[in-house]
Structure formats: C-alpha cells, structure tokens
GUKOLZA-740173 format. One record per residue: x, y, z of N, C-alpha, C, O, CB in turn. Coordinates in steps of 0.02 Angstrom, whole numbers, plus 50000, padded with zeros to 5 digits. Glycine has a CB too. Example, Ala and Ser with C-alpha at 12.3 -4.5 7.8 and 13.67 -1.06 7.14 Angstrom:
BEGIN
     n_u     n_v     n_w    ca_u    ca_v    ca_w     c_u     c_v     c_w     o_u     o_v     o_w    cb_u    cb_v    cb_w
   50660   49716   50390   50615   49775   50390   50660   49835   50390   50712   49834   50423   50565   49776   50452
   50642   49888   50354   50684   49947   50357   50645   50002   50394   50670   50057   50402   50704   49970   50286
END
This chain:
BEGIN
     n_u     n_v     n_w    ca_u    ca_v    ca_w     c_u     c_v     c_w     o_u     o_v     o_w    cb_u    cb_v    cb_w
   46381   44702   49616   46325   44708   49568   46349   44736   49502   46391   44781   49500   46270   44754   49596
   46323   44709   49446   46343   44727   49377   46322   44799   49366   46278   44827   49398   46310   44680   49323
   46357   44828   49317   46337   44897   49299   46270   44899   49263   46249   44851   49231   46390   44929   49256
   46237   44957   49268   46173   44962   49230   46185   44967   49157   46231   45003   49136   46133   45023   49253
   46146   44931   49115   46152   44933   49045   46093   44971   49018   46036   44951   49030   46159   44864   49016
   46104   45027   48982   46050   45064   48953   46051   45056   48876   46088   45016   48848   46055   45140   48973
   46010   45095   48844   46005   45090   48772   46063   45116   48733   46068   45106   48673   45947   45124   48751
   46108   45152   48768   46167   45184   48734   46223   45137   48727   46275   45156   48700   46191   45244   48772
   46215   45076   48749   46272   45025   48744   46257   44969   48695   46199   44952   48682   46286   44992   48815
   46308   44941   48667   46300   44882   48624   46303   44817   48663   46299   44763   48634   46354   44881   48571
   46309   44823   48728   46314   44765   48771   46246   44729   48773   46194   44761   48781   46336   44785   48843
   46247   44662   48764   46186   44622   48764   46180   44596   48838   46222   44558   48862   46189   44560   48708
   46127   44618   48872   46118   44600   48944   46114   44524   48952   46142   44497   48999   46053   44633   48972
   46078   44490   48905   46076   44419   48911   46140   44383   48907   46151   44333   48942   46034   44394   48862
   46186   44408   48863   46252   44380   48856   46291   44393   48922   46328   44348   48945   46289   44412   48794
   46284   44451   48952   46321   44465   49015   46297   44417   49067   46339   44388   49102   46310   44539   49038
   46234   44407   49075   46207   44361   49125   46233   44288   49113   46247   44252   49161   46130   44363   49124
   46237   44269   49051   46262   44202   49037   46335   44193   49059   46351   44140   49087   46255   44187   48962
   46378   44241   49050   46448   44237   49069   46458   44249   49144   46505   44224   49175   46488   44286   49030
   46412   44288   49173   46416   44295   49247   46407   44227   49281   46440   44212   49330   46363   44345   49274
   46362   44187   49252   46345   44122   49283   46401   44075   49284   46403   44031   49327   46290   44090   49248
   46449   44081   49238   46507   44038   49236   46573   44070   49253   46626   44041   49240   46512   44008   49172
   46569   44128   49280   46632   44170   49291   46683   44136   49337   46743   44143   49327   46613   44240   49322
   46658   44098   49388   46706   44070   49435   46747   44016   49403   46795   43992   49434   46670   44044   49496
   46731   43994   49343   46767   43938   49314   46823   43963   49265   46856   43922   49233   46717   43891   49276
   46834   44028   49258   46878   44055   49211   46946   44024   49213   46973   44008   49160   46883   44126   49220
   46975   44015   49271   47044   43991   49276   47050   43917   49290   47102   43895   49315   47080   44029   49330
   46999   43878   49276   47003   43808   49282   47016   43778   49212   46970   43774   49171   46938   43781   49315
   47083   43756   49199   47098   43735   49134   47063   43671   49109   47068   43652   49051   47169   43727   49129
   47028   43638   49156   46990   43577   49139   46918   43590   49145   46879   43543   49137   47011   43519   49183
   46895   43652   49159   46826   43668   49168   46792   43691   49103   46811   43672   49048   46819   43720   49221
   46742   43735   49112   46703   43759   49056   46744   43804   49009   46726   43813   48951   46643   43796   49082
   46797   43830   49032   46842   43871   48990   46906   43835   48964   46955   43866   48943   46863   43931   49030
   46901   43773   48967   46959   43730   48943   46977   43746   48871   47036   43753   48854   46940   43654   48947
   46929   43753   48830   46942   43769   48757   46976   43835   48752   47023   43841   48713   46876   43770   48714
   46955   43886   48788   46987   43951   48783   47058   43948   48809   47101   43982   48782   46948   44004   48822
   47071   43909   48859   47140   43903   48884   47185   43873   48829   47242   43895   48821   47142   43858   48950
   47160   43823   48790   47198   43794   48738   47206   43844   48676   47255   43845   48640   47164   43729   48717
   47156   43882   48669   47155   43932   48615   47201   43994   48629   47227   44026   48583   47081   43955   48603
   47210   44008   48690   47241   44069   48714   47313   44079   48682   47329   44133   48658   47244   44066   48792
   47356   44027   48683   47425   44036   48659   47426   44064   48584   47469   44104   48565   47464   43967   48665
   47377   44040   48543   47375   44063   48476   47359   44135   48469   47390   44171   48429   47328   44026   48439
   47307   44158   48510   47289   44230   48504   47342   44277   48537   47353   44333   48515   47219   44242   48538
   47375   44250   48590   47426   44292   48622   47483   44301   48571   47509   44356   48563   47451   44260   48690
   47504   44246   48537   47559   44249   48492   47539   44295   48432   47580   44335   48408   47578   44177   48469
   47478   44290   48408   47461   44331   48347   47455   44407   48368   47475   44450   48329   47391   44305   48314
   47428   44422   48426   47427   44489   48451   47498   44518   48460   47512   44574   48439   47391   44491   48516
   47540   44478   48491   47611   44499   48499   47645   44513   48433   47678   44564   48427   47651   44447   48537
   47639   44472   48385   47670   44479   48320   47643   44544   48284   47681   44583   48257   47657   44413   48277
   47575   44553   48286   47545   44609   48256   47568   44674   48289   47583   44722   48254   47471   44603   48259
   47571   44675   48355   47594   44733   48393   47666   44748   48381   47685   44807   48374   47583   44723   48465
   47707   44698   48378   47780   44712   48365   47793   44737   48295   47836   44779   48283   47823   44648   48376
   47753   44711   48250   47763   44733   48180   47740   44807   48173   47770   44847   48137   47723   44686   48131
   47685   44822   48207   47660   44893   48203   47703   44943   48237   47711   44999   48213   47593   44898   48233
   47731   44922   48295   47768   44972   48336   47844   44959   48335   47881   44984   48378   47741   44971   48409
   47867   44919   48286   47940   44910   48279   47973   44879   48338   48026   44902   48358   47973   44975   48267
   47944   44827   48366   47971   44793   48424   48001   44724   48403   47986   44698   48349   47915   44785   48477
   48042   44699   48446   48072   44633   48436   48024   44583   48469   48017   44586   48530   48147   44627   48466
   47992   44540   48435   47945   44493   48467   47981   44441   48511   47949   44408   48551   47904   44456   48414
   48045   44434   48505   48084   44385   48545   48100   44411   48615   48117   44372   48660   48149   44368   48508
   48094   44476   48623   48107   44508   48688   48053   44490   48739   47994   44489   48721   48111   44585   48680
   48070   44476   48801   48017   44460   48850   47976   44522   48869   47921   44515   48895   48046   44429   48913
   48002   44582   48857   47964   44642   48868   47947   44679   48802   47948   44741   48798   48003   44688   48914
   47931   44639   48753   47919   44671   48688   47860   44720   48685   47857   44763   48642   47908   44618   48637
   47813   44713   48734   47755   44759   48733   47763   44813   48785   47713   44845   48803   47690   44721   48745
   47822   44824   48811   47833   44876   48863   47807   44943   48842   47819   44968   48788   47904   44881   48879
   47771   44972   48890   47745   45040   48881   47690   45049   48831   47670   45105   48817   47799   45084   48863
   47666   44993   48802   47608   44999   48759   47544   44993   48802   47536   44949   48844   47610   44944   48703
   47499   45041   48789   47435   45038   48831   47386   45000   48787   47371   45018   48730   47406   45114   48852
   47361   44944   48819   47317   44896   48783   47249   44892   48818   47246   44883   48879   47349   44824   48778
   47199   44898   48781   47130   44885   48810   47108   44816   48786   47107   44802   48726   47076   44941   48786
   47090   44771   48835   47060   44708   48824   46987   44712   48840   46967   44701   48898   47094   44654   48864
   46947   44728   48792   46877   44737   48799   46841   44668   48801   46850   44625   48757   46852   44780   48742
   46799   44659   48851   46769   44594   48862   46818   44546   48892   46818   44487   48874   46743   44565   48799
   46859   44567   48936   46918   44529   48961   46899   44466   48998   46941   44422   49005   46958   44573   49007
   46837   44460   49021   46819   44400   49060   46861   44395   49122   46869   44445   49157   46826   44337   49018
   46887   44337   49138   46929   44326   49196   46999   44345   49191   47036   44336   49239   46928   44260   49214
   47022   44372   49130   47087   44397   49122   47138   44349   49089   47198   44359   49092   47111   44418   49186
   47109   44296   49056   47153   44248   49026   47200   44277   48971   47256   44253   48961   47113   44194   48998
   47175   44328   48935   47219   44360   48885   47255   44419   48914   47311   44433   48892   47180   44381   48825
   47226   44455   48960   47257   44515   48991   47324   44495   49025   47375   44528   49016   47208   44548   49043
   47324   44441   49063   47381   44422   49104   47447   44413   49060   47498   44443   49074   47365   44357   49143
   47442   44371   49006   47503   44359   48970   47528   44423   48936   47588   44433   48929   47491   44303   48919
   47481   44467   48915   47502   44530   48886   47538   44572   48938   47591   44601   48923   47442   44569   48857
   47511   44576   48999   47545   44613   49049   47614   44583   49064   47661   44620   49076   47503   44615   49111
   47621   44518   49063   47688   44489   49073   47736   44506   49018   47796   44501   49027   47683   44416   49078
   47711   44524   48961   47755   44550   48908   47772   44622   48912   47806   44650   48869   47725   44539   48843
   47748   44653   48966   47765   44722   48982   47713   44773   48966   47721   44832   48982   47824   44741   48947
   47658   44752   48936   47606   44800   48918   47570   44830   48982   47565   44796   49033   47553   44766   48872
   47548   44892   48976   47501   44923   49026   47430   44903   49005   47404   44931   48957   47508   45005   49029
   47400   44857   49039   47336   44828   49014   47276   44855   49057   47277   44856   49119   47340   44748   49016
   47226   44875   49018   47161   44891   49051   47116   44836   49028   47106   44827   48968   47133   44965   49032
   47087   44798   49074   47041   44745   49056   46971   44767   49077   46958   44783   49135   47061   44675   49090
   46927   44769   49029   46860   44792   49041   46806   44739   49024   46809   44704   48973   46848   44855   49000
   46757   44735   49069   46704   44685   49059   46641   44709   49094   46645   44734   49150   46725   44614   49086
   46581   44703   49062   46519   44724   49093   46492   44675   49147   46444   44690   49183   46467   44733   49040
   46523   44618   49153   46502   44569   49201   46547   44576   49267   46607   44561   49266   46508   44496   49170
   46517   44599   49319   46553   44618   49382   46591   44558   49409   46648   44565   49432   46502   44643   49437
   46559   44497   49407   46594   44437   49432   46659   44420   49395   46709   44399   49424   46547   44377   49427
   46655   44431   49329   46717   44422   49290   46773   44463   49315   46829   44439   49323   46705   44438   49220
   46758   44527   49327   46810   44572   49350   46837   44554   49418   46897   44559   49431   46784   44642   49352
   46793   44532   49463   46812   44511   49531   46862   44453   49524   46914   44452   49556   46748   44488   49574
   46844   44406   49481   46886   44345   49470   46955   44368   49442   47007   44345   49465   46850   44292   49420
   46955   44413   49392   47016   44434   49359   47058   44472   49408   47118   44461   49408   47001   44477   49298
   47031   44516   49449   47071   44554   49501   47104   44507   49547   47164   44515   49562   47027   44603   49543
   47068   44455   49571   47094   44409   49621   47150   44369   49589   47203   44362   49621   47037   44360   49649
   47144   44342   49530   47193   44301   49501   47256   44342   49483   47312   44316   49489   47163   44265   49441
   47248   44404   49460   47305   44448   49445   47345   44461   49511   47407   44459   49511   47280   44517   49412
   47309   44475   49565   47342   44490   49630   47381   44428   49654   47435   44434   49683   47289   44513   49684
   47353   44368   49644   47387   44307   49666   47453   44297   49623   47502   44267   49647   47336   44245   49658
   47453   44321   49561   47512   44315   49519   47558   44373   49522   47610   44375   49489   47493   44305   49451
   47540   44422   49563   47584   44481   49568   47584   44526   49511   47633   44560   49500   47650   44462   49580
   47530   44528   49474   47524   44570   49414   47482   44633   49426   47432   44631   49462   47492   44530   49358
   47502   44689   49395   47467   44753   49402   47429   44762   49338   47457   44783   49287   47517   44813   49416
   47364   44746   49340   47316   44757   49283   47259   44799   49306   47231   44790   49360   47289   44690   49255
   47242   44847   49263   47189   44895   49280   47119   44864   49256   47097   44877   49200   47205   44968   49246
   47087   44825   49299   47022   44792   49281   46966   44839   49301   46965   44869   49355   47014   44720   49317
   46919   44845   49254   46861   44888   49266   46796   44856   49244   46792   44827   49190   46870   44953   49231
   46746   44861   49288   46680   44837   49270   46642   44891   49233   46605   44929   49262   46642   44817   49333
   46653   44893   49164   46629   44946   49126   46619   44922   49054   46630   44863   49038   46678   45005   49130
   46598   44967   49012   46583   44954   48940   46631   44993   48898   46665   45039   48921   46510   44972   48920
   46631   44972   48832   46674   45012   48782   46648   45083   48774   46686   45130   48765   46676   44977   48712
   46580   45089   48775   46549   45153   48767   46568   45200   48825   46581   45259   48814   46473   45144   48762
   46570   45174   48885   46587   45217   48946   46663   45239   48943   46681   45295   48961   46574   45174   49015
   46704   45194   48920   46774   45210   48915   46784   45264   48861   46823   45311   48870   46815   45146   48900
   46750   45256   48808   46756   45303   48749   46729   45372   48772   46758   45424   48756   46714   45276   48684
   46674   45371   48809   46644   45433   48831   46690   45471   48879   46688   45532   48882   46577   45420   48863
   46731   45435   48917   46779   45462   48965   46840   45486   48928   46884   45514   48961   46799   45409   49017
   46848   45479   48862   46905   45499   48829   46965   45457   48828   47020   45479   48811   46921   45557   48853
   46955   45393   48847   47012   45347   48852   47040   45328   48783   47002   45315   48736   46992   45285   48890
   47105   45327   48779   47136   45307   48715   47191   45256   48730   47219   45253   48784   47165   45369   48677
   47205   45215   48676   47251   45159   48688   47294   45146   48623   47272   45160   48567   47210   45093   48710
   47353   45120   48634   47395   45102   48576   47361   45043   48537   47362   45041   48475   47469   45081   48601
   47334   44996   48574   47301   44936   48548   47237   44926   48585   47233   44929   48646   47345   44873   48555
   47184   44913   48544   47118   44895   48569   47103   44822   48544   47103   44807   48485   47061   44947   48544
   47092   44779   48595   47076   44706   48577   47003   44694   48589   46975   44712   48641   47119   44654   48621
   46971   44660   48539   46901   44639   48547   46903   44564   48527   46886   44546   48471   46848   44684   48503
   46924   44523   48573   46937   44452   48563   46877   44407   48587   46864   44402   48647   47001   44433   48600
   46844   44377   48540   46784   44336   48555   46730   44380   48586   46698   44360   48634   46803   44277   48603
   46721   44439   48560   46675   44486   48588   46620   44508   48537   46561   44515   48554   46713   44546   48613
   46643   44519   48473   46593   44548   48426   46533   44508   48413   46480   44533   48395   46623   44561   48363
   46543   44440   48424   46483   44397   48412   46435   44397   48471   46386   44360   48471   46505   44324   48399
   46448   44438   48521   46405   44441   48580   46371   44511   48588   46330   44520   48633   46447   44425   48643
   46387   44560   48544   46359   44626   48552   46297   44635   48505   46284   44596   48459   46414   44681   48537
   46262   44688   48521   46197   44699   48491   46204   44733   48422   46161   44725   48378   46152   44740   48538
   46259   44773   48412   46267   44810   48351   46342   44809   48333   46382   44845   48363   46238   44883   48358
   46359   44769   48286   46431   44759   48272   46465   44826   48242   46517   44847   48266   46439   44699   48221
   46434   44855   48193   46463   44918   48167   46475   44971   48217   46527   45004   48218   46421   44945   48116
   46425   44977   48261   46427   45029   48311   46484   45013   48364   46522   45057   48384   46357   45034   48346
   46487   44949   48386   46537   44928   48432   46606   44936   48404   46652   44957   48440   46524   44859   48453
   46616   44918   48342   46684   44924   48309   46700   45001   48306   46756   45022   48321   46684   44889   48233
   46652   45042   48286   46663   45113   48288   46685   45143   48352   46729   45186   48354   46604   45146   48269
   46652   45120   48404   46671   45144   48472   46741   45121   48488   46781   45162   48511   46620   45117   48526
   46759   45058   48477   46826   45034   48489   46876   45070   48448   46929   45090   48474   46830   44962   48475
   46862   45079   48383   46911   45115   48338   46921   45186   48365   46977   45212   48364   46887   45117   48261
   46871   45216   48388   46880   45285   48415   46927   45291   48472   46952   45346   48486   46815   45311   48437
   46941   45235   48506   46988   45235   48563   47059   45218   48542   47105   45220   48583   46965   45186   48616
   47068   45201   48479   47136   45184   48457   47173   45249   48440   47148   45291   48401   47135   45135   48396
   47233   45256   48469   47274   45316   48457   47295   45316   48384   47298   45264   48352   47338   45317   48503
   47308   45377   48356   47335   45382   48288   47398   45338   48284   47441   45341   48327   47351   45458   48270
   47402   45300   48232   47461   45250   48224   47451   45188   48262   47494   45144   48262   47527   45281   48247
   47394   45182   48296   47383   45123   48338   47349   45064   48302   47345   45063   48240   47342   45142   48397
   47325   45015   48341   47304   44951   48313   47244   44923   48347   47239   44926   48408   47359   44901   48316
   47197   44895   48308   47142   44857   48336   47148   44786   48311   47163   44772   48253   47073   44889   48316
   47134   44740   48358   47135   44668   48340   47070   44637   48363   47049   44648   48420   47197   44631   48372
   47038   44598   48321   46977   44566   48338   46980   44492   48320   47010   44475   48270   46919   44600   48304
   46948   44449   48360   46942   44379   48344   46871   44361   48355   46840   44383   48404   46990   44335   48387
   46844   44321   48309   46772   44303   48315   46759   44238   48274   46804   44201   48256   46725   44363   48288
   46695   44229   48262   46674   44167   48226   46636   44189   48159   46595   44234   48158   46624   44122   48274
   46654   44155   48107   46619   44167   48039   46551   44136   48041   46540   44087   48077   46661   44136   47976
   46506   44166   48002   46439   44140   47999   46430   44100   47939   46404   44124   47888   46391   44192   48002
   46452   44037   47943   46450   43990   47890   46413   43923   47913   46401   43914   47972   46522   43976   47867
   46396   43879   47868   46368   43817   47888   46420   43777   47925   46405   43740   47971   46341   43779   47828
   46483   43786   47903   46537   43747   47935   46543   43770   48011   46552   43729   48055   46608   43758   47894
   46538   43836   48022   46544   43859   48090   46484   43835   48133   46492   43819   48192   46549   43935   48091
   46428   43833   48104   46369   43806   48141   46381   43731   48159   46367   43710   48216   46302   43813   48096
   46405   43693   48112   46418   43623   48125   46473   43610   48176   46467   43566   48218   46436   43591   48062
   46527   43651   48170   46585   43637   48215   46581   43679   48279   46591   43651   48333   46652   43652   48179
   46565   43743   48275   46569   43785   48338   46509   43780   48382   46515   43795   48441   46577   43856   48320
   46452   43760   48356   46393   43753   48397   46371   43680   48407   46370   43654   48463   46336   43793   48366
   46355   43646   48352   46335   43573   48359   46392   43531   48386   46381   43491   48432   46312   43543   48289
   46452   43539   48358   46508   43500   48380   46532   43521   48449   46534   43481   48496   46563   43506   48331
   46551   43585   48456   46584   43607   48517   46541   43610   48578   46563   43595   48634   46612   43673   48506
   46475   43629   48567   46430   43637   48624   46388   43572   48636   46380   43552   48694   46384   43697   48612
   46363   43543   48586   46314   43485   48600   46349   43417   48598   46330   43373   48637   46257   43484   48547
   46399   43406   48554   46428   43343   48544   46486   43332   48593   46485   43288   48635   46450   43337   48474
   46537   43375   48584   46599   43373   48624   46596   43402   48692   46636   43387   48736   46651   43406   48588
   46546   43446   48701   46536   43482   48765   46598   43525   48782   46613   43532   48841   46523   43432   48823
   46633   43553   48733   46691   43595   48750   46669   43661   48779   46708   43691   48817   46733   43606   48688
   46609   43686   48764   46582   43746   48788   46511   43735   48811   46476   43692   48785   46585   43799   48736
   46489   43776   48864   46420   43769   48888   46371   43780   48830   46381   43824   48788   46406   43819   48945
   46318   43739   48828   46266   43745   48779   46239   43818   48781   46225   43842   48836   46208   43692   48792
   46232   43851   48728   46208   43918   48726   46257   43976   48727   46239   44035   48726   46165   43925   48779
   46323   43955   48730   46376   44001   48730   46372   44046   48669   46383   44107   48674   46440   43966   48732
   46356   44018   48611   46354   44057   48550   46287   44051   48515   46252   44000   48519   46409   44036   48503
   46270   44105   48481   46211   44106   48437   46236   44117   48364   46267   44167   48348   46160   44164   48459
   46222   44069   48323   46249   44068   48254   46228   44128   48216   46268   44152   48176   46226   44006   48216
   46170   44155   48226   46146   44210   48187   46184   44277   48204   46181   44327   48168   46071   44216   48200
   46221   44274   48264   46259   44332   48283   46333   44328   48264   46371   44373   48281   46253   44342   48354
   46352   44274   48229   46419   44268   48205   46430   44318   48149   46382   44339   48115   46433   44195   48182
   46491   44338   48139   46509   44392   48096   46554   44370   48040   46604   44338   48056   46542   44446   48135
   46541   44384   47975   46584   44364   47922   46645   44411   47922   46641   44468   47947   46546   44366   47854
   46702   44387   47894   46759   44432   47887   46743   44495   47848   46766   44549   47864   46815   44395   47855
   46703   44488   47796   46686   44546   47757   46645   44599   47798   46656   44659   47791   46646   44523   47695
   46602   44575   47838   46561   44622   47882   46609   44656   47931   46604   44717   47943   46503   44582   47922
   46655   44618   47960   46700   44649   48010   46748   44696   47979   46763   44749   48007   46739   44597   48047
   46772   44678   47923   46821   44723   47884   46785   44787   47865   46813   44841   47871   46851   44687   47816
   46723   44781   47840   46686   44839   47820   46674   44888   47879   46680   44949   47874   46620   44818   47789
   46656   44853   47937   46645   44897   47996   46711   44935   48016   46709   44994   48034   46620   44854   48057
   46770   44899   48012   46831   44930   48030   46849   44984   47982   46872   45037   48004   46885   44880   48032
   46839   44975   47917   46857   45025   47870   46806   45085   47877   46827   45143   47869   46856   44994   47796
   46751   45075   47891   46698   45130   47901   46718   45171   47962   46702   45231   47966   46622   45099   47913
   46755   45138   48012   46773   45169   48070   46845   45205   48063   46874   45232   48111   46771   45118   48125
   46869   45203   48001   46932   45239   47990   46994   45196   47997   47049   45223   47998   46937   45297   48040
   46988   45133   48003   47044   45089   48007   47061   45053   47943   47017   45043   47901   47031   45042   48059
   47122   45032   47934   47147   44997   47872   47166   44924   47895   47209   44915   47937   47213   45037   47839
   47132   44874   47865   47149   44806   47882   47218   44791   47862   47238   44804   47805   47102   44757   47851
   47258   44762   47911   47329   44748   47898   47346   44675   47903   47399   44655   47880   47373   44785   47946
   47302   44634   47932   47316   44560   47934   47256   44522   47951   47211   44549   47983   47372   44543   47983
   47255   44459   47931   47202   44414   47947   47225   44342   47947   47271   44324   47911   47147   44424   47898
   47194   44300   47988   47211   44231   47991   47155   44191   48021   47120   44213   48066   47275   44221   48030
   47147   44127   47993   47097   44083   48024   47135   44046   48077   47196   44044   48078   47061   44033   47971
   47094   44015   48123   47120   43973   48180   47085   43910   48178   47023   43910   48174   47111   44006   48251
   47120   43850   48181   47087   43788   48181   47117   43741   48236   47173   43749   48259   47091   43757   48112
   47075   43693   48255   47097   43646   48306   47128   43587   48271   47096   43555   48229   47039   43625   48353
   47191   43572   48290   47230   43513   48263   47216   43456   48312   47242   43455   48368   47310   43529   48256
   47175   43410   48290   47155   43350   48334   47217   43310   48352   47225   43294   48411   47103   43302   48297
   47260   43294   48307   47317   43253   48321   47366   43283   48372   47394   43249   48415   47352   43239   48258
   47376   43348   48363   47423   43385   48408   47386   43411   48472   47418   43435   48519   47456   43445   48370
   47325   43407   48473   47283   43433   48530   47300   43506   48545   47312   43525   48602   47294   43389   48595
   47299   43544   48492   47311   43616   48504   47281   43656   48443   47267   43630   48389   47392   43630   48512
   47272   43722   48457   47248   43767   48405   47302   43794   48368   47356   43803   48397   47209   43821   48433
   47296   43810   48302   47349   43833   48261   47319   43881   48210   47259   43880   48196   47385   43774   48228
   47363   43925   48182   47344   43970   48129   47334   43931   48062   47366   43880   48049   47397   44025   48122
   47288   43957   48020   47271   43924   47960   47245   43978   47910   47225   44033   47930   47219   43868   47974
   47246   43963   47845   47216   44010   47796   47141   44003   47793   47105   44044   47765   47245   43999   47726
   47117   43949   47823   47044   43935   47823   47009   43980   47873   47022   43973   47933   47029   43860   47840
   46967   44024   47854   46936   44076   47898   46863   44059   47904   46824   44103   47924   46946   44151   47871
   46838   43996   47885   46769   43977   47886   46738   43975   47955   46677   43981   47962   46762   43912   47854
   46780   43965   48007   46755   43956   48075   46786   44010   48118   46758   44065   48120   46772   43885   48103
   46843   43999   48152   46875   44051   48195   46921   44090   48153   46955   44063   48108   46914   44019   48255
   46923   44153   48166   46972   44198   48130   46990   44258   48171   46957   44276   48220   46943   44223   48064
   47046   44289   48150   47069   44353   48184   47088   44401   48131   47114   44383   48078   47130   44342   48234
   47075   44467   48146   47089   44523   48098   47122   44581   48135   47100   44602   48189   47021   44548   48062
   47175   44607   48106   47202   44669   48138   47196   44725   48089   47200   44715   48029   47276   44661   48159
   47186   44784   48116   47176   44847   48075   47211   44905   48106   47213   44911   48167   47100   44865   48068
   47239   44947   48066   47280   45005   48090   47245   45069   48080   47208   45078   48032   47347   45009   48056
   47258   45116   48127   47234   45187   48118   47292   45227   48091   47348   45222   48117   47206   45219   48187
   47279   45268   48041   47332   45313   48015   47364   45354   48067   47330   45379   48112   47305   45358   47963
   47428   45363   48063   47464   45404   48111   47448   45477   48106   47475   45518   48143   47537   45395   48102
END
C-alpha cells in the first residue's frame, strides 16, 4: 500500500497514481519507459561529471562516486539509482509510489546491488534529519504541487559543500509541441497524460527556487533527441528538456 499523503507534502496524489499504474514496465527498454532508458545515459553522465567536478574526483574511474551519499528523489523503478550505485555511490532511492519501490528493490536484488530504497517523500526524509552529499530531482519537479517548497526541502538535505541536480521540462510552446503533442500523442513515446504543460518549470523559475533555498547555480544544459543517431545528447538549447546543478556553500 502506498504511503498516506497529507497536506504537508508537495507530492501530487494524482501523479503518484498515474505512475503506480505503469510501475511494472520500468525495466522494459521497449515498453512505456523506452524513452527514459534512451535518455538515461545522458543524465547519468551529466550527474557524474557534476559530482566529480564538485568533489574533486576522476570521472574516468569506475568508482568515481565512491562513498558519496546520494538521494534519488522520485526514483521510480531505479533506472538512475542503479548506474550511480555501480559507480560506487551509497544511494538512497525514494518514491511515494509503493509499486515503484517494489520493482526497484527486486531489480536491484537481481543485479546484486545494495541500494536503500524507501517508499517515502522528500518531506519525510527531511523531517527525519537525513542529509546527503548530492540530492537528485530528475524529472520530478514538473510533477509536484509546489516547486519552490519542494526545492527548499531538497536543498535542506544537501550537506554543506554538497550538490543538488535537477532535470525537468521548460514551459514553452516548443515543449508543448514536442514533449506533449509529439512525444505522447503522435510518436507515443510516453503514455498520454504523463505530463501537464502548465506544470512545466522554466529555468528561471527553477534557478530562483534554488537560490532562495541557499544554493548557487553551478551548471546548466539542455538535452535534445538526435533523430539520425537515435540518441539523446547535450545541447545549449534549453527550450524543452534541461538540467541544472547547484551547490551549497561549504
């Protein structure tokens, strides 16, 4: 059973129910999460580079994230948590959808990975005094009820000298055409209703929330799909998908 969601959380119960319904498809690379599987190498690489730059690590080492405690909030089935754990990180994967956590635990066990998966919210973790070297909010902020509050809660769990990384969708006409009409209705890359355009977040809004929460923006990049190469890649164009990293003063 999923956790109870009360008024003290930024979790959107309708969004949780939507992802619960497709939770069993998380690890099917040709299923409803196929686009996320193709997108994953780009975000893993960007998180790794940002983390190594912040903590003085060699990104070419297989264990470059060793001993770093990372929170993957809204972890889903663990698609991002697992590669980070393979790079040596101590990962806590949190998601308010119980079925997502069940799927994530099972897949990690099958791969021999030790990941601390929890059916919980950012607010609950913060209330328990949890802190992390890195807090990740990847494809999450467009699903919460209050972006500034959510970012503040996440930032509060970043240790001094630590890092927060977020990935989301910009609220532009271009993102409506590509991420909703194109990806959901035309190409069927994502289940219809996965995203709500009015909940997309502009880079300016996300950066302002991070700065208000005591973080300093350290990097940003757009992400685009290369049709010819059939892969996602980094770009200066942040009109649709983008990622932002922000640091907490030591």
